[in-house]
LOSEKOL-620462 format. One record per atom (N, C-alpha, C): x, y, z. Coordinates in steps of 0.1 Angstrom, whole numbers, padded with zeros to 4 digits, always signed. Layout:
<nodes>
XYZ...
</nodes>
This chain:
<nodes>
+0160-0001-0345+0170-0008-0353+0181-0009-0342+0185-0021-0333+0194-0020-0330+0213-0024-0341+0225-0019-0331+0233-0019-0338+0243-0035-0329+0246-0045-0337+0246-0056-0329+0265-0062-0335+0274-0067-0330+0287-0069-0330+0287-0084-0329+0290-0092-0336+0293-0110-0335+0307-0109-0334+0312-0118-0332+0326-0122-0333+0320-0141-0336+0331-0142-0352+0328-0154-0357+0341-0165-0352+0342-0175-0353+0352-0185-0349+0350-0196-0352+0362-0203-0360+0358-0221-0364+0378-0224-0368+0379-0237-0362+0394-0241-0364+0387-0256-0371+0375-0257-0376+0368-0274-0379+0361-0269-0397+0372-0271-0403+0367-0267-0416+0364-0257-0415+0370-0244-0410+0367-0230-0410+0364-0223-0418+0370-0223-0432+0363-0218-0444+0350-0220-0445+0351-0232-0445+0336-0238-0450+0328-0236-0438+0325-0235-0426+0319-0234-0414+0320-0218-0412+0331-0211-0414+0324-0197-0420+0320-0191-0420+0320-0192-0437+0309-0188-0449+0295-0192-0447+0294-0204-0439+0282-0208-0437+0275-0197-0426+0281-0195-0415+0281-0189-0403+0274-0170-0409+0283-0166-0419+0283-0156-0425+0269-0154-0432+0268-0166-0443+0259-0167-0455+0245-0166-0446+0242-0176-0433+0231-0175-0426+0229-0165-0420+0240-0156-0414+0233-0142-0407+0231-0131-0418+0236-0137-0434+0233-0125-0442+0218-0124-0444+0215-0140-0449+0198-0146-0451+0188-0140-0438+0193-0139-0427+0180-0138-0417+0181-0128-0414+0193-0116-0413+0192-0102-0411+0192-0089-0419+0198-0095-0430+0199-0088-0446+0216-0085-0446+0221-0071-0452+0230-0068-0450+0236-0065-0436+0250-0072-0439+0257-0070-0428+0271-0070-0430+0283-0062-0425+0294-0054-0426+0307-0065-0418+0312-0068-0426+0324-0078-0420+0337-0073-0419+0342-0078-0410+0357-0077-0412+0365-0085-0418+0380-0081-0419+0385-0093-0427+0388-0104-0418+0397-0114-0423+0398-0127-0416+0410-0129-0412+0410-0133-0397+0425-0137-0393+0425-0149-0389+0437-0155-0386+0442-0172-0379+0450-0166-0364+0444-0174-0360+0450-0176-0345+0456-0185-0342+0458-0185-0332+0464-0204-0321+0453-0203-0315+0448-0217-0312+0442-0220-0302+0440-0215-0292+0430-0208-0284+0437-0205-0267+0431-0215-0255+0435-0223-0249+0432-0227-0240+0434-0244-0241+0439-0250-0253+0437-0262-0257+0444-0264-0268+0452-0277-0271+0458-0276-0281+0451-0283-0292+0452-0277-0302+0442-0278-0315+0447-0269-0325+0437-0274-0339+0441-0268-0351+0440-0251-0347+0445-0238-0359+0447-0229-0357+0434-0220-0360+0426-0211-0357+0414-0208-0359+0411-0196-0370+0404-0198-0375+0400-0184-0384+0392-0174-0374+0391-0163-0376+0382-0155-0368+0382-0140-0375+0367-0139-0372+0363-0129-0379+0356-0118-0368+0346-0104-0371+0334-0097-0363+0330-0091-0377+0314-0094-0374+0303-0090-0381+0299-0082-0374+0292-0069-0380+0284-0059-0378+0268-0064-0382+0256-0063-0379+0247-0062-0383+0234-0055-0378+0223-0050-0383+0217-0044-0375+0203-0051-0374+0194-0052-0360+0183-0060-0360+0170-0054-0351+0160-0056-0353+0147-0055-0341+0151-0066-0333+0160-0078-0332+0156-0085-0324+0163-0084-0308+0155-0086-0300+0164-0086-0285+0178-0092-0284+0183-0091-0278+0197-0100-0274+0194-0118-0273+0179-0117-0265+0176-0135-0259+0178-0139-0276+0170-0133-0286+0164-0140-0299+0178-0138-0307+0189-0125-0306+0198-0130-0317+0207-0142-0308+0208-0148-0297+0211-0155-0287+0206-0168-0298+0194-0170-0295+0187-0180-0293+0192-0181-0318+0192-0173-0322+0198-0175-0337+0213-0178-0338+0219-0179-0330+0235-0182-0325+0233-0192-0323+0226-0200-0313+0226-0214-0315+0219-0226-0322+0209-0220-0330+0202-0222-0340+0215-0225-0354+0221-0218-0355+0236-0215-0360+0245-0226-0360+0249-0227-0342+0259-0233-0342+0258-0249-0341+0239-0251-0346+0233-0264-0345+0237-0269-0358+0238-0262-0366+0231-0262-0383+0247-0268-0390+0257-0258-0382+0276-0258-0383+0276-0272-0378+0269-0282-0371+0272-0292-0366+0281-0293-0347+0280-0286-0341+0281-0280-0329+0278-0288-0317+0287-0296-0312+0285-0305-0302+0288-0297-0291+0279-0290-0280+0273-0286-0266+0281-0297-0257+0290-0296-0254+0298-0310-0244+0303-0300-0234+0304-0300-0220+0308-0299-0209+0317-0292-0209+0332-0289-0219+0341-0286-0222+0344-0273-0229+0351-0260-0221+0350-0247-0231+0359-0248-0237+0373-0256-0233+0382-0247-0243+0384-0263-0252+0375-0264-0265+0376-0275-0277+0377-0269-0293+0378-0277-0298+0378-0273-0315+0363-0271-0319+0361-0264-0326+0344-0265-0329+0344-0260-0344+0333-0266-0349+0334-0257-0365+0328-0245-0367+0319-0240-0359+0312-0224-0357+0313-0224-0343+0319-0208-0338+0321-0204-0326+0314-0194-0329+0302-0186-0324+0297-0170-0328+0291-0166-0312+0296-0158-0311+0296-0148-0298+0291-0131-0299+0276-0133-0292+0273-0118-0294+0283-0109-0285+0290-0102-0292+0297-0092-0285+0296-0077-0276+0284-0069-0285+0280-0060-0281+0267-0057-0290+0259-0050-0282+0242-0046-0284+0239-0032-0284+0243-0026-0292+0241-0012-0290+0254-0006-0284+0248+0001-0272+0257+0003-0257+0250+0000-0246+0243-0010-0248+0241-0019-0237+0251-0024-0229+0248-0026-0213+0256-0035-0205+0243-0042-0197+0247-0055-0201+0239-0068-0196+0246-0079-0192+0242-0083-0179+0247-0095-0174+0229-0105-0171+0226-0108-0178+0214-0117-0177+0219-0128-0185+0219-0142-0180+0221-0153-0187+0213-0156-0196+0213-0158-0206+0228-0161-0219+0232-0147-0222+0228-0138-0217+0231-0127-0224+0240-0115-0216+0257-0118-0222+0265-0107-0213+0269-0101-0224+0269-0087-0223+0273-0081-0234+0277-0063-0226+0287-0058-0228+0295-0063-0235+0309-0074-0233+0307-0085-0240+0318-0095-0241+0333-0095-0235+0335-0099-0222+0347-0094-0219+0359-0096-0229+0354-0108-0239+0365-0114-0251+0370-0101-0258+0366-0087-0258+0365-0078-0267+0381-0074-0260+0380-0070-0248+0395-0062-0242+0406-0077-0239+0403-0087-0240+0410-0101-0236+0419-0107-0250+0412-0104-0259+0418-0116-0271+0422-0106-0284+0430-0109-0288+0435-0098-0302+0428-0105-0313+0422-0119-0313+0410-0124-0328+0398-0114-0322+0393-0107-0311+0381-0104-0311+0385-0082-0314+0393-0078-0306+0396-0070-0308+0402-0062-0318+0413-0072-0327+0418-0062-0336+0407-0061-0348+0400-0074-0349+0386-0072-0364+0379-0063-0359+0375-0062-0344+0366-0053-0340+0368-0039-0344+0381-0036-0338+0387-0022-0339+0390-0014-0357+0391-0028-0365+0392-0024-0380+0376-0022-0385+0368-0027-0380+0353-0024-0386+0348-0012-0383+0350-0011-0365+0345+0000-0360+0358+0009-0351+0363+0015-0359+0378+0022-0347+0369+0031-0343+0362+0039-0345+0353+0051-0334+0347+0045-0326+0338+0032-0324+0333+0026-0316+0330+0029-0301+0329+0030-0292+0332+0032-0278+0324+0025-0274+0340+0014-0263+0332+0003-0254+0325+0008-0244+0313+0006-0242+0303+0007-0232+0308+0012-0217+0317+0001-0213+0322+0000-0202+0338+0011-0202+0341+0010-0206+0356+0021-0206+0357+0028-0208+0346+0032-0220+0343+0048-0227+0353+0052-0238+0363+0044-0239+0374+0041-0248+0372+0037-0264+0375+0044-0272+0370+0034-0285+0382+0020-0289+0373+0014-0295+0380+0003-0302+0396+0008-0305+0399+0014-0313+0409+0016-0320+0421+0016-0305+0413+0027-0296+0425+0031-0288+0431+0018-0278+0417+0010-0276+0420-0004-0273+0429-0011-0276+0429-0011-0292+0442-0019-0299+0454-0012-0299+0456-0003-0299+0466+0008-0298+0471+0004-0283+0464+0003-0271+0470-0002-0263+0474-0018-0258+0464-0026-0268+0470-0040-0265+0483-0045-0268+0487-0055-0263+0503-0062-0266+0500-0074-0279+0495-0069-0289+0501-0076-0300+0506-0087-0300+0519-0087-0299+0526-0095-0300+0526-0111-0287+0518-0109-0279+0513-0118-0268+0505-0127-0274+0498-0121-0284+0482-0131-0294+0489-0125-0307+0496-0132-0317+0498-0128-0328+0492-0131-0336+0485-0126-0347+0474-0128-0355+0481-0134-0371+0474-0134-0378+0479-0138-0394+0469-0132-0404+0464-0120-0410+0456-0116-0415+0457-0130-0430+0444-0134-0431+0443-0143-0445+0432-0140-0454+0438-0147-0468+0426-0141-0473+0415-0144-0478+0406-0151-0469+0395-0153-0471+0384-0147-0476+0373-0148-0485+0365-0134-0488+0354-0144-0485+0345-0135-0474+0330-0147-0470+0318-0135-0474
</nodes>
């Protein structure tokens, strides 16, 4: 059984779409652990704020099979896959970590670079798994969060229960 971390975000009907994503992941994978939900400003474009969380699950699926399930959920939420990277979206799910594997074979790239670049990924990941060691840096997620410039990317804890 592999331990997998996913990042979920939404800025189009975010509570509804985040609930859909978590519900479908529970249906498909069984028990999942979910971080708190955080609000953050859109990055790279002008748009509504995002709600974000990190989720941990256990699976026998390969990273590619998990990526295929993620795409199914994107489609279920009505995500339109255009050429633009920085746009509003009903649901955005990213494979962050798959055990301690380092993979760079499209469409699978783990660990995802977003972990160390964005507070909306690192803070909930550090909350959910503070002692988890990043497979490239060798540091724990909590150590990375303590070193992160949190003021540069402010987050707001929101009381959304999923």
